[in-house]
TIKELUM-720256 format. One record per residue (C-alpha): residue number from 1; x, y, z. Coordinates in nm, 3 decimals, m for minus. Layout:
% TIKELUM-720256
   nr        x        y        z
  NUM        X        Y        Z
...
END
This chain:
% TIKELUM-720256
   nr        x        y        z
    1   m6.208    4.086  m10.013
    2   m6.303    4.280   m9.676
    3   m6.316    4.637   m9.802
    4   m6.074    4.922   m9.623
    5   m6.303    5.042   m9.333
    6   m6.395    4.673   m9.184
    7   m6.023    4.642   m9.240
    8   m5.943    4.922   m9.005
    9   m6.246    4.833   m8.792
   10   m6.062    4.479   m8.773
   11   m5.725    4.601   m8.700
   12   m5.887    4.849   m8.416
   13   m6.055    4.537   m8.291
   14   m5.690    4.333   m8.273
   15   m5.541    4.629   m8.131
   16   m5.822    4.635   m7.850
   17   m5.853    4.267   m7.784
   18   m5.459    4.271   m7.721
   19   m5.495    4.517   m7.462
   20   m5.808    4.291   m7.338
   21   m5.558    4.040   m7.279
   22   m5.247    4.216   m7.179
   23   m5.472    4.361   m6.867
   24   m5.646    3.995   m6.815
   25   m5.314    3.865   m6.750
   26   m5.189    4.186   m6.522
   27   m5.498    4.156   m6.294
   28   m5.651    3.829   m6.346
   29   m5.612    3.687   m6.032
   30   m5.859    3.988   m5.904
   31   m6.097    3.958   m6.187
   32   m6.473    3.716   m6.096
   33   m6.622    3.609   m6.429
   34   m6.970    3.641   m6.367
   35   m7.224    3.339   m6.361
   36   m7.388    3.464   m6.731
   37   m7.081    3.503   m6.902
   38   m6.911    3.150   m6.832
   39   m7.089    2.997   m7.122
   40   m6.878    3.158   m7.334
   41   m6.570    3.098   m7.204
   42   m6.712    2.704   m7.254
   43   m6.745    2.777   m7.583
   44   m6.334    2.757   m7.623
   45   m6.304    2.426   m7.699
   46   m6.533    2.472   m8.032
   47   m6.408    2.807   m8.177
   48   m6.020    2.735   m8.097
   49   m5.979    2.480   m8.462
   50   m6.066    2.815   m8.631
   51   m5.762    3.004   m8.555
   52   m5.504    2.727   m8.644
   53   m5.664    2.645   m8.959
   54   m5.632    3.006   m9.100
   55   m5.301    3.056   m8.922
   56   m5.144    2.761   m9.062
   57   m5.272    2.854   m9.426
   58   m5.122    3.214   m9.376
   59   m4.788    3.068   m9.235
   60   m4.765    2.831   m9.570
   61   m4.843    3.142   m9.770
   62   m4.604    3.407   m9.610
   63   m4.358    3.166   m9.636
   64   m4.321    3.209   m9.964
   65   m4.446    3.494   m9.979
   66   m4.063    3.657  m10.131
   67   m4.061    3.390  m10.376
   68   m3.995    3.563  m10.698
   69   m4.297    3.426  m10.862
   70   m4.522    3.567  m10.576
   71   m4.310    3.875  m10.497
   72   m4.518    4.104  m10.688
   73   m4.872    3.941  m10.705
   74   m5.121    4.166  m10.541
   75   m5.339    3.887  m10.493
   76   m5.139    3.695  m10.321
   77   m5.039    3.932  m10.104
   78   m5.387    4.059  m10.006
   79   m5.530    3.750   m9.925
   80   m5.200    3.660   m9.711
   81   m5.297    4.004   m9.560
   82   m5.643    3.937   m9.475
   83   m5.517    3.562   m9.382
   84   m5.288    3.687   m9.115
   85   m5.567    3.913   m9.000
   86   m5.855    3.738   m8.946
   87   m5.620    3.430   m8.788
   88   m5.458    3.703   m8.550
   89   m5.860    3.787   m8.436
   90   m5.996    3.460   m8.385
   91   m5.704    3.317   m8.193
   92   m5.729    3.675   m7.974
   93   m6.089    3.577   m7.932
   94   m6.018    3.219   m7.855
   95   m5.748    3.326   m7.586
   96   m5.995    3.527   m7.431
   97   m6.222    3.231   m7.428
   98   m5.991    3.024   m7.272
   99   m5.880    3.313   m6.984
  100   m6.218    3.311   m6.870
  101   m6.263    2.959   m6.862
  102   m5.969    2.894   m6.686
  103   m6.148    3.127   m6.393
  104   m6.361    2.796   m6.347
  105   m6.291    2.568   m6.039
  106   m6.088    2.261   m6.122
  107   m5.842    2.408   m6.364
  108   m5.510    2.520   m6.230
  109   m5.129    2.348   m6.243
  110   m4.863    2.439   m6.429
  111   m4.983    2.235   m6.750
  112   m5.270    2.539   m6.770
  113   m4.982    2.802   m6.753
  114   m4.780    2.648   m6.994
  115   m5.156    2.610   m7.248
  116   m5.246    2.969   m7.108
  117   m4.877    3.148   m7.192
  118   m4.800    3.001   m7.491
  119   m5.197    3.047   m7.661
  120   m5.138    3.405   m7.573
  121   m4.817    3.457   m7.754
  122   m4.950    3.282   m8.099
  123   m5.199    3.661   m8.079
  124   m4.899    3.871   m7.957
  125   m4.647    3.705   m8.266
  126   m4.930    3.663   m8.517
  127   m5.023    4.045   m8.447
  128   m4.637    4.143   m8.438
  129   m4.618    3.965   m8.784
  130   m4.933    4.123   m8.916
  131   m4.881    4.503   m8.806
  132   m4.466    4.420   m8.899
  133   m4.520    4.305   m9.279
  134   m4.544    4.627   m9.463
  135   m4.201    4.763   m9.281
  136   m3.887    4.827   m9.471
  137   m3.654    4.568   m9.243
  138   m3.923    4.276   m9.289
  139   m3.778    4.043   m9.506
  140   m3.796    3.675   m9.660
  141   m3.586    3.557   m9.339
  142   m3.798    3.714   m9.068
  143   m4.110    3.613   m9.230
  144   m4.003    3.247   m9.236
  145   m3.886    3.224   m8.866
  146   m4.196    3.435   m8.750
  147   m4.416    3.191   m8.959
  148   m4.271    2.880   m8.809
  149   m4.245    3.022   m8.435
  150   m4.625    3.062   m8.522
  151   m4.684    2.688   m8.587
  152   m4.473    2.587   m8.313
  153   m4.678    2.777   m8.079
  154   m4.985    2.636   m8.183
  155   m4.799    2.289   m8.146
  156   m4.706    2.327   m7.828
  157   m5.008    2.470   m7.716
  158   m5.224    2.143   m7.829
  159   m5.041    1.932   m7.682
  160   m5.047    2.138   m7.286
  161   m5.423    2.136   m7.407
  162   m5.489    1.801   m7.494
  163   m5.310    1.691   m7.145
  164   m5.577    1.943   m6.971
  165   m5.847    1.765   m7.174
  166   m5.751    1.431   m7.152
  167   m5.506    1.353   m6.880
  168   m5.102    1.395   m6.884
  169   m4.902    1.357   m7.188
  170   m5.204    1.246   m7.376
  171   m5.037    1.280   m7.721
  172   m4.721    1.122   m7.648
  173   m4.796    0.860   m7.396
  174   m4.784    0.583   m7.679
  175   m4.440    0.643   m7.763
  176   m4.267    0.801   m7.429
  177   m4.482    0.617   m7.164
  178   m4.635    0.260   m7.410
  179   m4.867    0.048   m7.202
  180   m4.782   m0.119   m6.914
  181   m4.707   m0.459   m6.879
  182   m4.908   m0.647   m6.613
  183   m4.787   m0.676   m6.263
  184   m4.745   m1.062   m6.177
  185   m5.068   m1.175   m5.952
  186   m4.749   m1.310   m5.675
  187   m4.639   m0.962   m5.660
  188   m4.961   m0.718   m5.707
  189   m5.112   m0.493   m5.439
  190   m5.454   m0.426   m5.457
  191   m5.466   m0.025   m5.487
  192   m5.137    0.056   m5.598
  193   m5.183   m0.236   m5.951
  194   m5.556   m0.316   m5.950
  195   m5.765   m0.033   m5.804
  196   m5.496    0.278   m5.900
  197   m5.513    0.169   m6.261
  198   m5.866    0.246   m6.303
  199   m5.879    0.560   m6.168
  200   m5.576    0.639   m6.429
  201   m5.778    0.494   m6.721
  202   m6.128    0.655   m6.618
  203   m6.077    0.952   m6.372
  204   m5.774    1.127   m6.361
  205   m5.815    1.351   m6.697
  206   m6.041    1.535   m6.460
  207   m5.925    1.455   m6.117
  208   m5.521    1.559   m6.161
  209   m5.316    1.828   m6.057
  210   m5.367    2.047   m6.346
  211   m5.723    1.974   m6.309
  212   m5.885    1.923   m6.008
  213   m6.279    1.944   m6.093
  214   m6.498    1.912   m5.759
  215   m6.144    1.963   m5.593
  216   m6.075    1.607   m5.626
  217   m5.709    1.441   m5.716
  218   m5.705    1.060   m5.772
  219   m5.301    1.049   m5.848
  220   m5.179    0.829   m5.532
  221   m5.288    0.749   m5.183
  222   m5.289    1.045   m4.989
  223   m5.516    1.269   m5.241
  224   m5.750    0.951   m5.290
  225   m5.782    0.949   m4.896
  226   m5.819    1.365   m4.892
  227   m6.155    1.362   m5.116
  228   m6.273    1.667   m5.243
  229   m6.546    1.944   m5.168
  230   m6.810    1.732   m5.146
  231   m6.599    1.551   m4.875
  232   m6.484    1.202   m4.792
  233   m6.480    0.981   m5.147
  234   m6.547    0.682   m4.927
  235   m6.594    0.538   m4.582
  236   m6.366    0.224   m4.543
  237   m6.606   m0.103   m4.500
  238   m6.954    0.099   m4.584
  239   m6.999    0.087   m5.013
  240   m7.362    0.225   m4.918
  241   m7.267    0.529   m4.786
  242   m6.947    0.612   m5.004
  243   m6.994    0.902   m5.234
  244   m6.796    0.736   m5.498
  245   m6.985    0.441   m5.520
  246   m7.260    0.651   m5.547
  247   m7.161    0.870   m5.847
  248   m7.091    0.584   m6.061
  249   m7.387    0.404   m6.016
  250   m7.584    0.703   m6.109
  251   m7.753    0.680   m6.438
  252   m7.523    0.794   m6.750
  253   m7.762    1.075   m6.857
  254   m7.758    1.223   m6.477
  255   m7.501    1.566   m6.444
  256   m7.317    1.391   m6.120
  257   m7.286    1.078   m6.285
  258   m6.924    1.017   m6.299
  259   m6.718    0.943   m6.536
  260   m6.942    1.184   m6.751
  261   m7.113    1.077   m7.046
  262   m6.873    1.068   m7.327
  263   m6.567    0.989   m7.166
  264   m6.484    0.608   m7.118
  265   m6.748    0.504   m6.886
  266   m6.612    0.216   m6.623
  267   m6.656   m0.131   m6.710
  268   m6.858   m0.388   m6.490
  269   m6.557   m0.568   m6.368
  270   m6.435   m0.204   m6.252
  271   m6.760   m0.133   m6.095
  272   m6.729   m0.448   m5.916
  273   m6.389   m0.390   m5.822
  274   m6.439   m0.031   m5.615
  275   m6.700   m0.193   m5.467
  276   m6.564   m0.518   m5.319
  277   m6.224   m0.273   m5.229
  278   m6.422   m0.028   m5.057
  279   m6.671   m0.334   m4.868
  280   m6.294   m0.479   m4.781
  281   m6.179   m0.162   m4.595
  282   m6.021   m0.015   m4.879
  283   m5.639   m0.109   m4.772
  284   m5.356    0.028   m4.945
  285   m5.055   m0.197   m4.863
  286   m5.268   m0.545   m4.906
  287   m5.128   m0.802   m5.166
  288   m5.368   m0.986   m5.356
  289   m5.201   m1.318   m5.294
  290   m5.311   m1.207   m4.943
  291   m5.644   m1.242   m4.970
  292   m5.841   m1.603   m4.977
  293   m5.796   m1.771   m5.290
  294   m6.208   m1.776   m5.340
  295   m6.218   m1.403   m5.252
  296   m6.428   m1.177   m5.475
  297   m6.205   m0.950   m5.518
  298   m5.899   m1.147   m5.587
  299   m6.108   m1.339   m5.842
  300   m6.136   m1.016   m6.032
  301   m5.835   m0.850   m5.963
  302   m5.653   m1.206   m6.121
  303   m5.792   m1.103   m6.466
  304   m5.612   m0.776   m6.433
  305   m5.303   m0.917   m6.332
  306   m5.018   m1.119   m6.507
  307   m5.028   m1.507   m6.382
  308   m4.771   m1.592   m6.132
  309   m4.481   m1.644   m6.331
  310   m4.391   m1.978   m6.465
  311   m4.046   m2.101   m6.582
  312   m4.067   m2.346   m6.815
  313   m3.944   m2.679   m6.705
  314   m3.669   m2.853   m6.885
  315   m3.685   m3.236   m6.927
  316   m3.382   m3.474   m6.950
  317   m3.546   m3.760   m7.169
  318   m3.557   m3.746   m7.537
  319   m3.875   m3.746   m7.711
  320   m4.106   m4.024   m7.823
  321   m4.110   m4.163   m8.179
  322   m4.374   m3.952   m8.407
  323   m4.488   m4.263   m8.574
  324   m4.600   m4.478   m8.255
  325   m4.747   m4.145   m8.074
  326   m4.977   m4.138   m8.389
  327   m5.049   m4.507   m8.388
  328   m5.190   m4.460   m8.021
  329   m5.357   m4.204   m8.088
  330   m5.727   m4.321   m8.114
  331   m6.114   m4.261   m8.041
  332   m6.085   m4.316   m7.680
  333   m5.718   m4.180   m7.643
  334   m5.600   m3.855   m7.716
  335   m5.166   m3.803   m7.703
  336   m5.013   m3.473   m7.742
  337   m4.745   m3.215   m7.695
  338   m4.743   m2.998   m7.395
  339   m4.545   m2.755   m7.566
  340   m4.404   m2.707   m7.927
  341   m4.053   m2.885   m7.948
  342   m4.112   m3.034   m7.586
  343   m4.004   m3.375   m7.548
  344   m4.298   m3.386   m7.254
  345   m4.642   m3.553   m7.369
  346   m4.985   m3.566   m7.202
  347   m5.260   m3.819   m7.240
  348   m5.647   m3.763   m7.196
  349   m5.827   m4.072   m7.216
  350   m6.202   m4.072   m7.266
  351   m6.533   m4.291   m7.363
  352   m6.593   m4.450   m6.975
  353   m6.813   m4.804   m7.181
  354   m6.449   m4.829   m7.399
  355   m6.233   m4.856   m7.114
  356   m5.991   m5.139   m7.023
  357   m5.687   m5.161   m6.824
  358   m5.473   m5.244   m7.138
  359   m5.542   m4.893   m7.242
  360   m5.308   m4.809   m7.038
  361   m5.031   m5.078   m7.056
  362   m5.051   m5.010   m7.448
  363   m4.863   m4.692   m7.310
  364   m4.543   m4.866   m7.252
  365   m4.347   m4.755   m7.558
  366   m4.413   m4.374   m7.432
  367   m4.425   m4.426   m7.051
  368   m4.146   m4.185   m7.003
  369   m4.239   m3.886   m7.200
  370   m4.565   m3.874   m7.050
  371   m4.582   m3.592   m6.794
  372   m4.971   m3.545   m6.753
  373   m5.237   m3.823   m6.726
  374   m5.607   m3.711   m6.739
  375   m5.828   m4.069   m6.664
  376   m6.102   m3.803   m6.538
  377   m6.508   m4.056   m6.492
  378   m6.264   m4.363   m6.615
  379   m6.368   m4.722   m6.438
  380   m5.975   m4.731   m6.297
  381   m5.988   m4.914   m6.011
  382   m5.650   m4.944   m5.704
  383   m5.494   m5.211   m5.882
  384   m5.439   m5.014   m6.209
  385   m5.238   m4.753   m5.994
  386   m4.947   m5.016   m6.007
  387   m4.921   m4.963   m6.404
  388   m4.980   m4.585   m6.353
  389   m4.652   m4.622   m6.092
  390   m4.442   m4.688   m6.396
  391   m4.478   m4.341   m6.594
  392   m4.169   m4.219   m6.400
  393   m4.192   m3.864   m6.489
  394   m4.551   m3.797   m6.445
  395   m4.625   m3.481   m6.299
  396   m4.999   m3.429   m6.293
  397   m5.238   m3.688   m6.227
  398   m5.639   m3.666   m6.261
  399   m5.836   m3.970   m6.120
  400   m6.142   m3.752   m6.030
  401   m6.480   m3.964   m5.995
  402   m6.289   m4.309   m6.054
  403   m6.362   m4.631   m5.859
  404   m6.048   m4.571   m5.651
  405   m6.051   m4.641   m5.317
  406   m5.682   m4.542   m5.171
  407   m5.602   m4.853   m5.062
  408   m5.306   m4.838   m5.383
  409   m5.225   m4.479   m5.323
  410   m4.864   m4.675   m5.187
  411   m4.767   m4.757   m5.511
  412   m4.762   m4.400   m5.636
  413   m4.491   m4.304   m5.417
  414   m4.270   m4.432   m5.689
  415   m4.309   m4.144   m5.901
  416   m4.066   m3.885   m5.778
  417   m4.182   m3.597   m5.995
  418   m4.568   m3.623   m5.896
  419   m4.643   m3.257   m5.804
  420   m5.083   m3.254   m5.801
  421   m5.313   m3.545   m5.789
  422   m5.685   m3.488   m5.866
  423   m5.918   m3.732   m5.642
  424   m6.256   m3.514   m5.651
  425   m6.559   m3.714   m5.645
  426   m6.360   m4.010   m5.582
  427   m6.515   m4.200   m5.289
  428   m6.219   m4.256   m5.049
  429   m6.150   m4.545   m4.742
  430   m6.040   m4.300   m4.440
  431   m5.851   m4.584   m4.325
  432   m5.629   m4.542   m4.660
  433   m5.595   m4.167   m4.661
  434   m5.262   m4.146   m4.494
  435   m5.091   m4.309   m4.785
  436   m5.085   m3.943   m4.949
  437   m4.809   m3.808   m4.689
  438   m4.629   m4.074   m4.851
  439   m4.636   m3.918   m5.156
  440   m4.337   m3.698   m5.066
  441   m4.303   m3.442   m5.413
  442   m4.674   m3.395   m5.437
  443   m4.781   m2.987   m5.372
  444   m5.135   m3.006   m5.423
  445   m5.420   m3.274   m5.384
  446   m5.782   m3.208   m5.433
  447   m5.982   m3.390   m5.182
  448   m6.338   m3.211   m5.245
  449   m6.655   m3.464   m5.237
  450   m6.458   m3.782   m5.076
  451   m6.646   m3.843   m4.855
  452   m6.372   m3.780   m4.635
  453   m6.459   m3.550   m4.294
  454   m6.297   m3.198   m4.223
  455   m6.136   m3.353   m3.931
  456   m5.955   m3.648   m4.129
  457   m5.856   m3.389   m4.379
  458   m5.677   m3.161   m4.123
  459   m5.477   m3.467   m4.027
  460   m5.353   m3.504   m4.347
  461   m5.252   m3.131   m4.388
  462   m5.099   m3.193   m4.043
  463   m4.860   m3.493   m4.119
  464   m4.785   m3.270   m4.430
  465   m4.815   m2.843   m4.456
  466   m4.641   m2.821   m4.758
  467   m4.908   m2.964   m4.953
  468   m5.187   m2.737   m5.048
  469   m5.522   m2.942   m5.029
  470   m5.819   m2.820   m5.212
  471   m6.139   m3.001   m5.040
  472   m6.441   m2.788   m5.209
  473   m6.646   m2.451   m5.199
  474   m6.708   m2.288   m4.835
  475   m6.975   m2.041   m4.806
  476   m6.808   m1.677   m4.646
  477   m7.124   m1.493   m4.757
  478   m6.880   m1.324   m5.065
  479   m7.056   m1.320   m5.393
  480   m6.894   m1.609   m5.573
  481   m6.802   m1.628   m5.948
  482   m7.026   m1.826   m6.177
  483   m6.883   m2.095   m6.386
  484   m6.933   m2.045   m6.756
  485   m7.263   m2.149   m6.954
  486   m7.230   m2.513   m7.100
  487   m7.251   m2.644   m7.423
  488   m7.444   m2.931   m7.525
  489   m7.418   m2.938   m7.864
  490   m7.270   m3.213   m7.996
  491   m7.177   m3.097   m8.384
  492   m7.057   m2.774   m8.478
  493   m7.041   m2.829   m8.841
  494   m7.364   m2.833   m8.955
  495   m7.574   m2.831   m9.334
  496   m7.908   m2.736   m9.229
  497   m8.004   m2.509   m8.929
  498   m7.920   m2.649   m8.623
  499   m8.027   m2.504   m8.261
  500   m7.826   m2.339   m8.015
  501   m7.828   m2.582   m7.684
  502   m7.707   m2.383   m7.350
  503   m7.775   m2.444   m6.993
  504   m7.603   m2.422   m6.628
  505   m7.592   m2.628   m6.373
  506   m7.732   m2.363   m6.123
  507   m8.120   m2.251   m6.136
  508   m8.231   m1.903   m6.212
  509   m7.908   m1.807   m6.413
  510   m7.945   m1.603   m6.726
  511   m7.733   m1.683   m7.029
  512   m7.665   m1.394   m7.230
  513   m7.509   m1.434   m7.581
  514   m7.384   m1.230   m7.855
  515   m7.275   m1.312   m8.226
  516   m7.109   m0.986   m8.303
  517   m6.758   m1.102   m8.201
  518   m6.849   m0.895   m7.817
  519   m6.842   m0.986   m7.482
  520   m7.203   m0.992   m7.335
  521   m7.336   m0.802   m7.112
  522   m7.648   m0.809   m6.843
  523   m7.847   m0.607   m7.006
  524   m7.823   m0.554   m7.377
  525   m7.711   m0.875   m7.485
  526   m7.940   m1.128   m7.637
  527   m8.082   m1.378   m7.370
  528   m8.077   m1.716   m7.470
  529   m8.368   m1.945   m7.459
  530   m8.424   m2.275   m7.648
  531   m8.533   m2.296   m7.986
  532   m8.264   m2.040   m8.108
  533   m8.130   m2.140   m8.446
  534   m7.814   m2.128   m8.617
  535   m7.800   m2.090   m8.997
  536   m7.467   m1.985   m9.112
  537   m7.086   m1.948   m8.966
  538   m7.146   m1.777   m8.628
  539   m6.946   m1.705   m8.337
  540   m7.131   m1.715   m8.031
  541   m7.015   m1.522   m7.724
  542   m7.206   m1.670   m7.387
  543   m7.179   m1.557   m7.034
  544   m7.395   m1.650   m6.734
  545   m7.575   m1.429   m6.478
  546   m7.767   m1.414   m6.157
  547   m7.848   m1.151   m5.876
  548   m7.634   m1.178   m5.656
  549   m7.350   m1.348   m5.812
  550   m7.034   m1.241   m6.020
  551   m7.088   m1.336   m6.406
  552   m6.935   m1.612   m6.542
  553   m6.607   m1.561   m6.753
  554   m6.732   m1.597   m7.169
  555   m6.707   m1.912   m7.288
  556   m6.686   m1.921   m7.668
  557   m6.839   m2.118   m7.986
  558   m6.765   m2.149   m8.342
  559   m7.023   m2.299   m8.549
  560   m6.938   m2.371   m8.958
  561   m7.180   m2.417   m9.187
  562   m7.077   m2.699   m9.496
  563   m7.307   m2.694   m9.783
  564   m7.084   m2.869   m9.991
  565   m6.848   m3.145   m9.993
  566   m6.604   m3.205  m10.288
  567   m6.583   m3.526  m10.467
  568   m6.192   m3.531  m10.408
  569   m5.909   m3.321  m10.215
  570   m5.552   m3.348  m10.251
  571   m5.228   m3.119  m10.221
  572   m5.022   m2.963  m10.463
  573   m4.805   m2.863  m10.179
  574   m4.805   m3.043   m9.875
  575   m4.812   m3.002   m9.480
  576   m4.538   m3.072   m9.267
  577   m4.469   m3.398   m9.207
  578   m4.523   m3.351   m8.834
  579   m4.831   m3.176   m8.909
  580   m5.029   m3.372   m9.175
  581   m5.341   m3.558   m9.004
  582   m5.455   m3.797   m9.222
  583   m5.394   m3.635   m9.532
  584   m5.595   m3.360   m9.708
  585   m5.923   m3.569   m9.626
  586   m5.934   m3.436   m9.283
  587   m5.967   m3.086   m9.399
  588   m6.333   m3.240   m9.516
  589   m6.391   m3.484   m9.245
  590   m6.588   m3.196   m9.036
  591   m6.440   m3.263   m8.717
  592   m6.263   m2.933   m8.557
  593   m5.920   m2.983   m8.441
  594   m6.010   m2.785   m8.088
  595   m5.780   m2.605   m7.918
  596   m5.445   m2.820   m7.915
  597   m5.253   m2.865   m8.223
  598   m5.038   m3.119   m8.123
  599   m5.364   m3.371   m8.138
  600   m5.335   m3.522   m8.478
  601   m5.607   m3.325   m8.601
  602   m5.424   m3.015   m8.761
  603   m5.236   m2.973   m9.120
  604   m4.979   m2.690   m9.048
  605   m4.648   m2.571   m9.301
  606   m4.423   m2.334   m9.308
  607   m4.409   m2.282   m9.636
  608   m4.725   m2.225   m9.912
  609   m4.984   m2.524   m9.898
  610   m5.182   m2.562  m10.245
  611   m5.478   m2.759  m10.214
  612   m5.735   m2.867  m10.507
  613   m6.030   m2.970  m10.467
  614   m6.314   m3.165  m10.742
  615   m6.658   m3.185  m10.806
  616   m6.817   m3.445  m11.007
  617   m7.124   m3.220  m11.008
  618   m7.064   m2.805  m11.065
  619   m7.129   m2.627  m10.760
  620   m7.276   m2.320  m10.722
  621   m6.980   m2.149  m10.454
  622   m6.982   m1.806  m10.304
  623   m6.801   m1.894   m9.990
  624   m6.483   m2.079   m9.874
  625   m6.413   m2.064   m9.520
  626   m6.079   m2.190   m9.374
  627   m6.070   m2.269   m8.968
  628   m5.795   m2.128   m8.871
  629   m5.542   m2.136   m8.517
  630   m5.354   m1.822   m8.401
  631   m5.126   m1.887   m8.129
  632   m4.794   m1.617   m8.140
  633   m4.626   m1.818   m7.837
  634   m4.571   m2.111   m8.068
  635   m4.517   m1.877   m8.392
  636   m4.845   m1.971   m8.537
  637   m4.991   m1.716   m8.725
  638   m5.322   m1.647   m8.939
  639   m5.191   m1.731   m9.272
  640   m5.092   m1.379   m9.495
  641   m5.270   m1.452   m9.740
  642   m5.514   m1.699   m9.879
  643   m5.580   m1.713  m10.241
  644   m5.924   m1.908  m10.434
  645   m5.878   m2.025  m10.756
  646   m6.182   m2.185  m10.940
  647   m6.270   m2.282  m11.312
  648   m6.391   m2.583  m11.489
  649   m6.044   m2.796  m11.430
  650   m5.705   m2.781  m11.300
  651   m5.569   m2.600  m11.642
  652   m5.844   m2.346  m11.636
  653   m5.867   m2.156  m11.330
  654   m5.938   m1.806  m11.252
  655   m5.833   m1.571  m10.934
  656   m6.194   m1.515  m10.768
  657   m6.055   m1.439  m10.397
  658   m5.787   m1.287  m10.232
  659   m5.800   m1.255   m9.846
  660   m5.529   m1.063   m9.639
  661   m5.567   m1.013   m9.275
  662   m5.397   m0.746   m9.046
  663   m5.031   m0.763   m8.978
  664   m4.997   m0.998   m8.625
  665   m4.932   m0.818   m8.309
  666   m4.760   m0.915   m7.985
  667   m5.113   m0.875   m7.824
  668   m5.265   m1.063   m7.995
  669   m5.473   m1.378   m7.846
  670   m5.480   m1.696   m7.858
  671   m5.761   m1.789   m8.087
  672   m5.890   m2.030   m8.345
  673   m6.139   m1.841   m8.642
  674   m6.296   m1.905   m8.951
  675   m6.100   m1.703   m9.200
  676   m6.413   m1.593   m9.498
  677   m6.310   m1.571   m9.832
  678   m6.613   m1.478  m10.043
  679   m6.632   m1.520  m10.384
  680   m6.743   m1.307  m10.717
  681   m6.837   m1.627  m10.917
  682   m7.105   m1.637  m11.211
  683   m7.083   m1.975  m11.308
  684   m7.058   m2.336  m11.153
  685   m6.742   m2.484  m11.049
  686   m6.591   m2.830  m11.111
  687   m6.243   m2.725  m10.979
  688   m6.114   m2.520  m10.695
  689   m5.755   m2.427  m10.582
  690   m5.692   m2.290  m10.241
  691   m5.356   m2.159  m10.198
  692   m5.271   m2.048   m9.827
  693   m4.953   m1.856   m9.735
  694   m4.774   m1.879   m9.363
  695   m4.558   m1.579   m9.266
  696   m4.215   m1.577   m9.414
  697   m4.081   m1.370   m9.176
  698   m4.141   m1.355   m8.817
  699   m4.225   m1.028   m8.640
  700   m3.906   m0.840   m8.480
  701   m4.127   m0.836   m8.134
  702   m4.093   m1.216   m8.183
  703   m3.846   m1.423   m7.949
  704   m3.721   m1.657   m8.222
  705   m3.714   m1.405   m8.449
  706   m3.507   m1.635   m8.725
  707   m3.764   m1.875   m8.840
  708   m4.041   m1.866   m9.031
  709   m4.410   m1.926   m8.886
  710   m4.677   m2.143   m8.951
  711   m5.007   m2.180   m9.070
  712   m5.208   m2.449   m8.872
  713   m5.555   m2.539   m9.033
  714   m5.775   m2.818   m8.945
  715   m6.141   m2.809   m9.188
  716   m6.261   m2.595   m9.505
  717   m6.607   m2.487   m9.519
  718   m6.762   m2.443   m9.876
  719   m7.080   m2.276   m9.903
END
């Protein structure tokens, strides 16, 4: 306890501090804080937590002070008194430090005034309560109201303090102003929808009307053009002379680096955006789609925006027979649903050695349902275009790098719905190219590397101006984006360590990669070198970099180790008939299903699945991995729970592991993910049971709502 002499000194000090605060409030405009005293003000954010804690403790004790059991408790009353005195003193000292700090440049505006006046109110109310506690009129109602008022002032002061430090409405923003939906690229303005959001997320916490560090605000076009006390923020068209770019590219440890060290830093894409925007004359009213399609600013901006809105096409034909589709799928032809619950089908034909014209003729039974046909790099001849013309609802046709000459293109005029035709790498006869203009429904055609001259392509464009002709890359002197690294591994499931094989067609490119789930950067991430070995389940993210180029998109590869294969596998509770693949054995065939859940390689159900695996020779099993898909737009979620049971036989099983992933969120991206289940096992297992549980009730944010969720898996790995 504080001795009475100390208590008297503290009371006198509290009185003096209140007088000083009143004096400062009255004459603060004429007061100049000397430089040697400024560090005292800057301690304000550090010390403010102490009066908050002490005053809240005093408030709680004061609230119950007049309860019968505490009314005569001397220790209780003395302790509460000293808490009030200590809290009021600390609040006064903190308020004075805040008043000093507010005199520094960059602090102004309505938020500061609210923070200041409510903050000093805490001091005044606490002091009044302290001096009034022994008065005869002071009763339980006044005590509780006073204590509640102090807490309200603390909360309100904290709210405005957070706004000053972190930006407007920092605390309540997630509730009152949830994250804005991305603007469609077709409607977006370069400044308003791409550049300004970068300022809002990384700059405006220090450059707003209430906190104008360096005399600079970055809240709108007018303030950005005005600049700060060091002058204009940029020189349009001259990034090398622009103060903004100089500051953001300083080393993070430098005093003038922006944003300051400790604040969220600009990403590589955000740095490039600001550079390119200034280089292209820093226009404020220009639309993103007004930029050339291969313009670097547009390419990067597109990653911050929502793709152009597409309405899902409705088809007027019935779905094909599922058994027929399954029969037509083989090792050189894949048939898949364009979208779940859609009758439309896509066909991908590959394996050049096995290609024969009859492969197309065999699709006659589903010709009405095929809307997309991919014959890339197949030796397709002009004569086969007559067969293709029978696919009456075809929308997209890929004939890249085929043996077409163009003489049979007239046959495609029968396709009344054909929108996109790709002929890249196909050597066309110039005398037949005019047949393309007869395809009246066509909106896009790719003619890159077809042997046609610019004049011939221009002539085609004149004959039908509505067709978007893609004729390849033309150097405009601006940096372009690298394509993604190529993955040369042929197998992604292994039993022994396997080499990682990455390459890139452009010489001098560095490939950086990570294994921790983070996107690779150009400096800290591991540099790929031949000989890198994969020894366990690994998620590789790789990205290509080269000086003078924009870094590529990230390519992602999953490698899975599978040390054991059961002697038998069966379902106790099986999948939906539509997504049953080749039965239970497809879960251990080491053939991954890829990203298309309708390709006949995925097992799926809306009910619990039970899988039994038996081993003739017991195995020391410590990890079971289920490769699952998440595609929330199609109501495909990760399992809500996975149970692994093990033992000597089906009658003697023990629960070895339960894995429960986090609840699904609307913003969850598409992913194919290995779900690891670690086992605590002391003896070898002869029997393993796996129970996979799907989402039983769709989240409230899902548009379907009434159905159950799906769980999809294509492989089980045992280690």
